[in-house]
C-alpha positions in Angstrom: -12.4 37.7 107.7 -14.4 34.5 107.5 -16.9 35.9 110.1 -17.4 39.1 108.1 -18.2 37.1 105.0 -20.6 34.8 106.8 -22.3 37.9 108.4 -22.6 39.5 104.9 -24.0 36.3 103.4 -26.6 36.1 106.3 -27.6 39.7 105.7 -28.1 39.1 102.0 -30.2 36.0 102.6 -32.3 37.9 105.2 -32.8 40.8 102.7 -33.8 38.3 100.0 -36.4 36.7 102.2 -37.8 40.1 103.3 -38.2 41.2 99.7 -39.8 37.9 98.7 -42.3 38.2 101.5 -43.2 41.7 100.5 -43.7 40.7 96.9 -45.9 37.8 97.9 -47.9 40.0 100.3 -48.5 42.5 97.5 -49.6 39.8 95.1 -52.0 38.4 97.7 -53.7 41.8 98.1 -54.7 41.7 94.5 -55.2 45.0 92.7 -54.7 48.0 95.1 -57.4 50.1 93.5 -60.3 47.7 94.2 -61.6 45.7 97.1 -60.5 42.1 97.3 -63.0 39.6 98.8 -62.1 36.1 99.8 -63.7 33.1 98.2 -62.4 30.5 95.8 -60.5 33.2 94.0 -59.9 36.9 94.0 -62.9 39.1 93.3 -62.2 42.7 92.6 -64.8 45.5 92.6 -65.0 49.2 91.8 -63.3 50.3 88.6 -64.3 52.8 85.9 -65.1 50.1 83.2 -65.1 46.9 85.4 -67.8 46.0 87.8 -66.1 42.8 89.0 -63.5 40.1 88.1 -63.3 36.5 89.2 -60.1 34.4 89.1 -60.3 30.8 90.2 -58.0 27.8 89.9 -59.1 24.4 91.0 -57.4 21.0 90.7 -59.6 18.0 91.4 -58.2 14.6 92.2 -58.0 13.8 88.5 -54.9 16.1 88.2 -56.5 18.2 85.5 -56.4 21.9 86.5 -59.5 24.1 85.8 -58.6 27.7 85.2 -61.4 30.3 85.1 -61.3 34.0 84.7 -64.2 36.4 84.1 -64.8 40.1 83.9 -68.2 41.8 84.2 -68.2 45.4 83.0 -71.0 48.0 82.7 -73.6 47.7 80.0 -73.5 50.9 77.9 -70.0 51.8 79.2 -67.7 48.8 78.7 -67.3 48.1 75.0 -64.6 45.3 74.9 -62.9 42.9 77.3 -59.5 41.2 76.9 -58.6 38.3 79.3 -55.2 36.6 79.6 -54.8 33.7 81.9 -51.4 32.3 83.0 -51.1 29.0 84.9 -48.1 29.3 87.2 -46.2 26.7 89.3 -44.2 27.5 92.4 -40.5 26.4 92.3 -37.0 27.6 92.1 -34.6 28.5 94.9 -36.3 27.9 98.2 -39.6 27.3 96.3 -40.1 31.1 96.1 -40.6 31.8 92.4 -43.5 31.3 90.0 -42.9 29.8 86.6 -45.4 30.3 83.7 -46.7 26.9 82.4 -49.4 27.9 80.0 -51.0 31.1 78.7 -54.4 31.6 77.2 -56.0 34.8 75.8 -59.3 35.8 74.4 -61.1 39.0 73.5 -64.8 39.7 73.8 -66.9 42.4 72.2 -69.3 43.7 74.7 -69.3 44.4 78.4 -68.4 40.9 79.8 -66.3 37.9 79.1 -65.3 34.6 80.6 -62.5 32.2 79.8 -62.1 28.6 81.0 -59.3 26.1 80.2 -58.1 22.8 81.5 -54.6 21.3 81.7 -53.0 18.2 83.2 -50.7 19.0 86.1 -48.3 17.0 88.4 -47.7 17.5 92.1 -46.8 21.0 93.2 -48.3 24.3 94.1 -50.1 26.3 91.4 -51.9 29.6 91.0 -53.7 31.3 88.2 -52.7 34.8 87.1 -55.3 36.7 85.2 -54.8 40.0 83.4 -58.0 41.8 82.5 -58.3 44.8 80.1 -61.6 46.6 79.9 -62.3 49.2 77.2 -64.7 52.0 76.9 -64.1 53.2 73.3 -60.4 54.1 73.1 -60.0 54.3 76.9 -59.0 51.2 78.9 -58.0 49.9 82.3 -55.9 46.9 83.2 -56.4 44.7 86.3 -54.2 41.9 87.4 -55.6 39.3 89.8 -54.3 36.0 91.3 -56.2 32.9 92.4 -55.5 31.3 95.7 -52.5 28.9 95.7 -53.6 25.3 95.1 -51.5 22.4 96.2 -51.8 19.1 94.3 
């Protein structure tokens, strides 16, 4: 009986790790509709109202994180841009989960917008999640992008 319970527990743990790796792989790919290019952050290209997005997190030795998110739309097509940034810290069971630390949002009338914020952080692994919404009149599209993980 003990062996069956241990086997079941081992299977549940394996399944949990497999699911966590699949979620992390999907997040690393960025938005599946665009093309993700490597750099300091995710750059996504080829949408109806969005030409490109840039999502960057940097933490210099001062311990003050710098979060940056921008969207470039199409002049004459994109009429409004909403940007929401979420600074996240890795933690939880086996250090697999992301916890939201701070959220910032701003709307821009026109075809582009950029948002930059700073925050003091302690040691750990961080990333920036950016949710972009580009409008063309009453129509809109939403893009979610993640920066690279940054250890401090």
